[in-house]
C-alpha positions in Angstrom: 123.0 92.0 141.9 120.2 89.4 141.1 118.7 87.5 144.0 117.7 83.9 143.1 115.1 82.3 145.3 114.5 78.6 144.8 114.6 75.6 147.1 116.1 73.4 144.4 119.9 73.6 144.6 120.4 72.5 141.0 118.1 75.2 139.8 119.9 77.8 141.9 123.2 76.6 140.4 122.0 76.6 136.8 120.4 80.1 137.1 123.5 81.4 138.8 125.8 80.1 136.2 123.8 81.5 133.3 123.6 84.9 135.0 127.3 85.0 135.9 128.3 84.1 132.3 126.1 87.0 131.1 127.9 89.4 133.4 125.5 89.6 136.3 126.2 89.0 140.0 123.9 86.2 141.2 123.0 85.7 144.9 121.3 82.4 145.4 119.1 81.6 148.5 117.0 78.6 149.3 113.7 80.0 150.6 111.5 83.0 151.6 113.2 83.7 155.0 116.6 84.0 153.5 115.3 86.1 150.6 113.7 88.6 153.1 117.0 88.8 155.0 118.8 89.9 151.8 116.3 92.5 150.9 118.2 95.2 152.8 121.0 95.0 150.2 120.9 98.3 148.3 122.7 96.7 145.3 119.8 94.3 144.6 118.4 95.1 141.2 116.2 92.1 140.5 114.7 89.0 142.0 114.2 85.6 140.3 111.7 83.8 142.4 110.2 80.3 142.3 106.5 79.9 143.3 106.8 76.8 145.6 109.3 76.1 148.4 107.9 72.9 150.0 106.0 69.9 148.9 103.0 72.0 148.1 102.2 73.1 144.6 99.6 75.7 145.1 102.0 78.6 144.7 100.6 80.2 147.9 104.1 80.5 149.4 105.4 82.3 146.3 102.5 84.8 146.3 103.0 85.4 150.0 106.7 86.1 149.5 106.0 88.4 146.5 103.5 90.3 148.7 106.2 90.8 151.4 108.8 91.8 148.9 106.5 94.4 147.3 105.6 95.8 150.7 109.3 96.3 151.6 110.9 97.1 148.2 108.0 98.2 145.9 110.4 99.3 143.2 112.4 96.1 143.1 111.3 94.0 140.1 110.5 90.4 140.5 110.4 87.7 137.8 108.5 84.6 138.7 109.6 81.1 137.7 106.7 78.7 137.2 105.8 75.5 135.4 103.7 75.7 132.2 100.7 74.1 134.0 100.5 76.9 136.5 100.3 79.9 134.1 97.1 81.0 135.9 99.2 81.3 139.1 101.8 83.3 137.2 99.1 85.7 136.0 97.9 86.1 139.6 101.5 87.0 140.4 101.6 89.6 137.6 98.4 91.1 139.1 100.2 91.2 142.4 103.0 93.2 141.0 105.5 90.8 139.4 107.3 92.2 136.4 107.3 89.0 134.3 107.3 85.3 134.5 109.3 82.5 132.8 108.3 78.9 132.6 110.1 75.7 133.4 112.0 74.4 131.5 113.4 77.6 130.2 115.9 78.4 127.6 118.9 80.5 128.5 118.2 83.1 125.9 114.6 83.3 127.1 115.7 83.8 130.6 118.4 86.5 129.7 116.0 88.4 127.5 113.5 88.6 130.3 116.2 89.8 132.7 117.5 92.4 130.3 114.0 93.7 129.5 113.0 93.9 133.1 116.2 95.7 134.2 115.8 98.1 131.3 112.2 98.9 132.2 113.2 99.4 135.8 115.8 101.9 134.8 113.4 103.6 132.5 110.7 103.9 135.1 113.2 105.2 137.6 114.2 107.9 135.2 110.6 108.8 134.3 109.8 109.4 138.0 112.6 111.9 138.2 111.9 113.7 134.9 109.1 116.0 133.8 107.2 115.5 130.5 109.2 117.1 127.8 108.0 119.6 125.2 107.5 118.5 121.6 110.7 120.2 120.6 112.6 118.3 123.4 111.1 115.0 122.4 112.0 115.6 118.8 115.6 116.2 119.8 115.7 113.0 121.8 113.8 110.7 119.5 112.7 110.3 115.9 109.0 110.9 115.9 108.9 112.7 112.6 105.8 110.8 111.3 103.7 111.5 114.4 102.2 115.0 114.4 100.7 116.8 117.3 101.2 118.8 120.5 98.3 117.6 122.7 99.5 116.9 126.3 98.2 113.4 126.3 99.9 112.6 123.0 103.2 114.0 124.3 102.9 112.0 127.5 102.4 108.8 125.4 105.4 109.7 123.2 107.5 110.2 126.3 106.8 106.7 127.4 107.2 105.3 123.9 110.6 106.9 123.6 111.8 105.7 127.0 110.8 102.1 126.4 112.0 102.0 122.8 115.5 101.0 123.8 114.3 98.1 125.8 112.9 94.8 124.4 109.7 95.1 126.4 106.5 94.0 124.6 104.2 96.9 123.9 100.4 97.0 123.5 99.1 100.0 121.6 95.4 100.8 122.0 93.1 103.3 120.4 90.3 103.8 117.9 90.7 102.9 114.2 92.6 105.6 112.4 94.5 107.1 115.3 97.9 106.1 114.1 98.8 102.9 116.0 101.0 101.6 113.3 102.9 104.9 113.1 103.7 104.6 116.9 104.8 101.0 116.5 107.1 102.0 113.6 108.5 104.9 115.7 109.3 102.5 118.6 111.2 100.3 116.2 112.9 103.2 114.6 114.2 104.4 118.0 115.1 101.0 119.3 118.4 99.1 119.3 116.9 96.9 116.7 116.3 99.7 114.2 118.7 98.2 111.6 116.6 95.0 111.7 113.3 94.3 109.9 110.0 95.7 110.9 107.4 93.1 110.0 103.7 94.1 110.0 101.0 91.5 110.3 97.3 92.2 110.2 96.0 89.4 112.3 92.4 90.3 111.4 93.2 89.2 107.9 94.8 85.8 108.7 92.3 82.9 108.5 92.6 80.6 111.5 93.3 77.6 109.2 96.4 79.4 107.8 97.6 81.0 111.1 100.5 78.6 111.8 101.7 78.5 108.2 101.5 82.3 107.9 103.1 83.1 111.3 105.5 80.2 111.8 106.1 79.0 108.3 106.1 75.4 107.0 108.5 73.0 105.3 107.9 71.3 102.0 105.4 68.4 102.3 104.0 69.6 105.7 100.5 69.4 104.1 99.0 68.7 100.7 99.7 72.0 99.1 103.1 72.7 100.7 105.2 72.4 97.6 108.0 74.4 98.9 109.4 75.7 102.2 107.7 78.9 103.5 109.3 81.4 105.9 106.8 82.6 108.5 106.4 86.2 109.6 108.1 85.5 113.0 111.2 84.2 111.2 111.2 87.2 108.9 111.2 89.5 112.0 114.2 87.9 113.7 116.7 90.6 114.7 114.0 93.2 114.5 110.4 93.9 115.5 107.1 92.1 114.6 104.0 94.3 114.7 100.8 92.3 115.5 98.0 94.6 114.4 94.4 93.8 115.3 95.5 91.3 117.9 92.0 91.5 119.5 90.6 89.7 116.4 92.4 86.4 117.1 90.3 83.3 117.6 90.9 81.2 120.8 92.8 78.5 119.0 95.3 81.0 117.5 95.6 82.8 120.9 97.0 79.6 122.4 99.5 79.1 119.7 100.7 82.7 119.8 101.0 82.6 123.6 103.2 79.5 123.5 105.6 81.0 121.0 105.8 84.3 122.9 106.4 82.5 126.1 109.0 80.1 124.8 110.7 82.6 122.5 110.9 79.8 119.9 108.7 78.2 117.3 108.6 75.1 115.1 107.5 75.6 111.4 104.8 73.2 110.4 106.2 69.8 109.5 109.5 70.5 111.3 110.7 69.2 114.6 113.5 71.6 114.8 112.8 74.7 117.0 113.8 78.1 115.8 114.9 80.7 118.4 113.1 84.1 118.2 115.4 87.0 118.9 112.8 89.8 118.2 110.6 92.4 119.8 106.8 92.1 119.9 104.5 95.2 119.5 100.8 94.6 119.3 97.8 96.9 118.6 94.1 96.7 118.9 91.0 99.0 118.8 89.2 96.6 121.1 88.9 96.7 124.9 90.9 93.5 125.7 90.2 93.7 129.5 86.5 93.5 128.7 87.2 90.7 126.2 89.1 88.8 129.0 86.1 89.2 131.4 83.8 87.9 128.6 86.0 84.9 127.9 86.9 86.0 124.4 90.6 86.8 125.0 93.2 84.9 127.1 94.3 86.7 130.3 97.7 85.2 130.2 98.2 86.3 126.6 97.1 89.9 127.5 99.7 90.0 130.3 102.4 88.7 127.9 101.6 91.4 125.4 100.8 94.2 127.8 104.1 94.7 129.6 103.9 98.4 128.4 100.6 99.9 127.5 100.3 102.9 125.3 96.9 104.6 124.4 96.4 106.9 121.5 93.6 109.5 122.2 91.0 110.0 119.5 91.3 113.0 117.2 88.1 114.6 118.7 89.9 114.9 122.0 92.9 116.7 120.4 91.1 119.6 118.7 94.2 121.8 118.7 96.1 119.2 116.7 93.4 119.0 113.9 94.6 122.1 111.9 98.2 120.9 112.2 97.3 117.5 110.8 95.1 119.0 108.1 97.8 121.3 106.8 100.2 118.4 106.7 97.7 116.2 104.7 96.9 119.2 102.5 100.6 119.7 101.6 100.8 116.0 100.7 97.7 116.0 98.6 98.8 119.3 96.8 102.1 117.7 95.9 100.4 114.5 94.7 97.9 116.3 92.5 100.2 119.2 91.3 98.3 121.9 93.2 101.1 123.9 94.7 100.2 126.9 96.9 96.9 125.4 98.3 95.8 127.0 101.6 93.3 125.9 104.3 90.7 128.5 104.9 89.9 129.8 108.4 86.2 128.7 108.1 87.4 125.2 107.1 89.6 125.0 110.1 86.8 126.1 112.4 84.5 123.4 110.8 87.1 120.7 111.3 87.6 121.6 115.0 83.9 121.1 115.6 83.5 117.8 113.8 83.7 114.5 115.8 86.0 112.6 113.3 84.8 109.0 113.9 87.5 107.8 111.6 90.2 109.9 113.3 93.3 111.0 111.4 92.7 108.5 108.6 89.3 110.0 107.9 90.8 113.5 108.0 93.5 112.6 105.4 90.9 111.1 103.0 88.6 114.1 103.4 91.4 116.6 102.7 92.4 114.7 99.6 88.8 114.6 98.4 88.6 118.4 99.0 91.7 118.9 96.8 90.0 117.0 94.0 86.7 118.8 94.4 87.9 122.4 94.6 89.4 124.5 91.8 90.2 127.3 94.2 93.5 128.1 95.9 91.9 128.0 99.3 90.1 124.9 100.7 86.8 126.0 102.1 84.4 124.4 104.5 82.1 123.6 101.7 84.8 121.5 100.0 85.2 119.4 103.1 81.4 119.1 103.5 81.1 117.7 100.0 83.8 115.1 100.7 81.9 114.2 103.8 78.6 113.9 101.9 80.3 111.5 99.5 81.7 109.5 102.4 78.3 109.3 104.1 76.6 108.3 100.8 78.8 105.3 100.7 78.6 104.4 104.4 75.1 105.6 105.3 76.2 108.3 107.8 73.2 110.4 108.6 75.2 113.2 110.3 75.6 115.6 107.4 76.1 119.3 107.3 74.4 121.5 104.7 76.3 121.8 101.4 76.6 124.7 99.0 74.4 125.5 96.1 76.0 123.1 93.6 74.4 119.7 93.7 76.2 116.8 95.2 75.9 114.8 92.0 77.6 117.5 90.0 80.4 117.9 92.5 80.9 114.1 92.8 81.0 113.8 89.0 83.6 116.5 88.7 85.7 115.0 91.4 85.7 111.6 89.8 86.5 113.0 86.4 89.4 115.0 87.8 90.8 112.0 89.6 90.4 109.8 86.5 92.4 112.4 84.6 95.1 112.6 87.2 95.5 108.8 87.5 95.3 108.2 83.8 92.1 106.2 84.1 93.6 103.7 86.6 90.4 102.6 88.5 92.3 101.1 91.4 94.2 104.3 92.1 91.1 106.4 91.7 89.1 104.2 94.1 91.9 104.4 96.6 92.2 108.2 96.3 88.4 108.7 96.7 88.1 106.2 99.5 85.7 104.0 97.5 85.6 100.3 96.7 86.1 99.4 93.1 82.5 98.2 92.9 81.2 101.5 94.3 83.4 103.5 91.8 82.2 101.4 88.9 78.6 102.1 89.9 79.3 105.9 89.8 81.1 105.7 86.5 78.0 104.0 85.0 75.7 106.5 86.7 77.5 109.5 85.4 78.5 108.1 82.0 82.2 108.3 82.7 84.8 106.1 81.1 87.9 104.8 82.8 
C-alpha cells in the first residue's frame, strides 16, 4: 500500500489513478494529521508526500511531517513531491531521510520509476539487515563478478551491496582512486541487472568539451547549428533500455551539471534543435575519483546533482589497503601477458610477490597490470623476479618523474629499456601505437627512445 499525502484533491486523484493502473494500492489523505493516523498500518510500503499543506510555500510543514514519519517508522521510505523551484528544499528533505524526490509537473513514467526503484531498494536493505556478508564463493554463485578479483573483506562488502542493488534501477555512484576498477564494477552491476540484455554505454565526461556536451550527450537534429549536417544520436538515447555509465562525473563544469541534473530529474531530454522530448528508460551509474562532498562545500559541484546520482554509494578501496589481493591480481595479469606474448609457463617469484606487497601502488590495479606486462617484456627467465618489476617501475618513473625508486640489478636501465622496446617492437610487428600502449608510454615518448637507442619501427 502506498500512502499519498497532498492537500490538492486533483493531485491525490491523479497519483492514485496512476498507481492503481500500475498495480499498486493507493491510500490518499489530505494532510499531515491524517497521514500520521495511517502510519500504524503494517501494509504501508511507501509514502508519496507533498511539501506544503496550506497557503505557505516554505516547505516547513513537509519537513516537519517527514521528521515525525521518520521518528515513528524509520524504515518506511518517503518520496517527496516538490516544484522545480524548490529543489533546495527537496535536498534538505533527502538529508532528513527522504528516499527520493520528484518534481511537479511529473511524467507518469518518471513517477513509477521512482516508486519501483524506492520499493526495490527498501526490500534490498531489509534483506541486507537480515543477512551476513557472504564469502567470495557464495557471491560468485549468486552474481556474475568474474572480472573483479579479490577476497579483501571491504571489497566483498562492496560487492555484496553491488549485487543486491543491481536488480533495482537505483542510481549508483562509485568512488575510488584512479585505477581501482570503477568501470569493472559498473559493468558488473549492469551485467547482473534486469537490463543486462540492453546496451552498456560508457561516457568519459572528463573528455567531453563543455561546448559539445549537449550534442554529445543528448544528440542533435540536422540544421541545429552550422556544422550539424545530419542527425546525431546522443549517448543517452543510445543507452535507452540499458545503462549509461558516466565516468569522471566530478570533472563536469557548472553549466553542464545543470543540464545533466534536469535530464536525470525529468527522465527525458530534447536533442538540440528539436522540440520533441525523448523519454529515457535507462539506469544511471556514475564514477569519480574526486571527493564530491568536498566539491559541494567548495561550490564546485551541485548538491542536488550529487543527491540525484548518489542514491547508492559504493567505494573501492585502493590496492595498498588490500595487500592480500595483490599476488592474486598479479598472477591474473601475468597469465594474460604470458598469453599475449607467447610466454607460456611464466611464474611469479616469491621475492617478487613480497616486493609487490610492500609497494604503495599509487596507480592501483592499472599500474600493477602495466608493470607486470613490462616485466614480461624485460625478462627472458621463466620466473618473474623482483628485479624485473623494479626495472619496469624505473621506466615508469623516468617518464613521470617519480623519485621513489628501489635499487635495480647490475644491468643498466638503458640496456634493459632498449631490450624491452626491441622485444615489444618484434612482437607487435613494428606497430608504434601498440608498442606505446604495451609499454605505457606516449607515442612521442616512444619515438624519443627509438631515436635515442637507434631502433627502427
